[in-house]
C-alpha positions, 0 to 999 in steps of 0.5 A, a space after each residue: 528494463 522498463 517497468 510495465 504500467 497499465 494505462 488508467 485514467 486519472 481520478 483525484 481523491 482530494 489532492 491525491 491522484 489515483 491512476 494516470 501514471 501517478 505514484 501508487 498511493 497507500 491506503 488504510 482504514 480506521 478501526 475507531 468508531 467514526 462518531 468518536 471524532 477525537 479518537 478517529 482523528 488521532 488514528 488518522 494522524 498516526 496513519 498519515 505519519 506512517 505514510 498513508 496517503 488516503 484513509 477510509 472511515 466506516 459509516 454504519 450508523 447515523 451518528 457516524 454520518 453526522 460526525 463526517 464533517 468534523 472528521 474531514 475538517 480535522 484530517 491531514 489526508 483525504 478521507 473516504 466514506 465507506 458505505 454499506 446498505 444505507 445510500 443516504 449515508 453516502 449523500 450525507 458524506 458528500 455534503 460533509 465534504 468527503 474526498 471519495 465514497 466507497 459503495 458496495 455493489 452487493 448491498 447498495 440496494 436499488 439502482 435509483 438509490 445508486 443513481 442519487 449517489 452518483 448524481 450527488 458525487 458528480 455535482 460535488 466533483 468527487 469520485 466513487 469506488 465500486 468496491 466489490 467484495 467476495 463476501 458480499 456479492 449480489 444474490 443473483 450473481 452468487 446464485 449464478 456462479 455458486 461461489 465467488 469465482 473471479 468471473 462473479 466479481 468481474 460481472 458485479 464490477 461491470 454491472 455497476 460500471 454500466 450503471 455509472 456510465 448510463 448516468 454519465 458518471 465516469 470518475 470511478 475507481 474499481 476494486 474486486 477483492 477476494 480472500 482467496 489470493 489466486 481468485 483475487 489476482 484473476 479477478 483484477 486481471 479481468 477488470 484490467 484487460 477490459 477497462 481503463 479505470 484505476 484499480 484499488 488493489 487488496 486481498 480482503 480478510 487476509 488475516 493476521 499481521 503474519 499471514 495477511 502480510 504474506 497473502 497481501 504481498 503475493 496478491 498485490 505484488 503479483 499484480 503490481 509486478 505486471 503493471 496493474 494497480 494504482 492504489 493499495 490497501 493491505 487488510 490486516 487483523 492488527 493495528 491499522 498502522 501496520 497496514 501502511 507499513 506493509 503497503 510501503 514495504 511491498 512498493 519498496 520491494 518492487 521499487 515503486 514506492 516513495 524514496 527510502 532505504 531498502 535493506 538487503 540481508 543474508 538469510 539463515 546459513 551456517 556460513 554466517 560469521 558474527 551476530 549479523 541478525 542483531 545487526 540487521 534488526 537494529 539497523 532496520 529499526 533505526 532506519 524505520 524510526 529515522 524515516 530516511 527519505 534517501 533512495 538507496 540500497 544497503 546490503 548487510 552481509 555475513 559471509 564470504 560467498 555472497 557477502 562481498 558481491 552483494 555489498 559491492 552491488 549495493 549503494 552501501 554495504 558491509 561484508 562481515 568477517 571475524 570480528 570486523 566487516 568491510 564497508 562498501 560504498 558504491 562498489 568500493 571498499 572504503 574502510 574496515 569496521 569492528 563488529 561492535 561499531 557496524 550499526 552506528 557506522 552504517 547509520 552514519 553512512 546513510 545520514 552522510 550519503 550524497 548522490 554526487 560524492 565519489 568514494 575513495 577506495 582503500 587497499 584491502 588488508 592481506 
């Protein structure tokens, strides 16, 4: 079945394309103080190594704006300046060579200030993200709706799209983030139906690594499954690297991400034989550490009900029995492995995987 994908016009953030059919990019935001250039660059490097395509930095103070040129120059990925309240920081960020500016419609201020930012961005050839947030809507819109309803976020976004269009600026990315997952989904669907601008998906203030991962997976995943969304940021109250990891996991679960190993494993069940959970954990940790770029599904199964079928349907698989497991490759049993050797056998099979090799089946023992 062909996966649906909403058409969106392309926007370039440095060398990363957002929209226009480009792969969905993963973003995060630094927690370090931007004026601490050394710490900020160290965090950006960690995020890039984890798979971040774009990184955003906060610019709440003059010293942060002053540091942007050094951050941009030393960063391995495109940098976005996050601007609130003071439009002059956006102008300074553009002069510093930033790849994109995020402005908050709820606090950017007067339209003439926004116009100055748009004209400067247009001259520099960089895009703007109109970043609507449920926690900082314009007062008149909030008064109108009484609560950050999806319609309120949509109206805020459309108001500023009109301002951009009035001043001849169309290099726009839109986000309408909400802390309520259902409202977030509805707001994005409204914008998706009525515009062709690329969309930056996210559930704002989603919570801890545990609860935030669930909320973000539901909100971002539901939209991506419908073909809506061009770049994502998972907002978590934890180490920023975790945001990138979860973002890639969401994409991988929908087969939208960059190549990598997708692990399928049994849930908790009284039919399990052997210590499958330890096997799964060790394989997953090793796969993440080795950063395999081979695009394949590995099934780690622990009983005779679904085990053989899942293992047979995966690229690689094991079906655990008492003290041993059958090893499957492209649907064929290619060997029997003692339980204590399963982890290393699976990792070696991933390491040795080639697309064009036809496995040689072995006869199953009676």
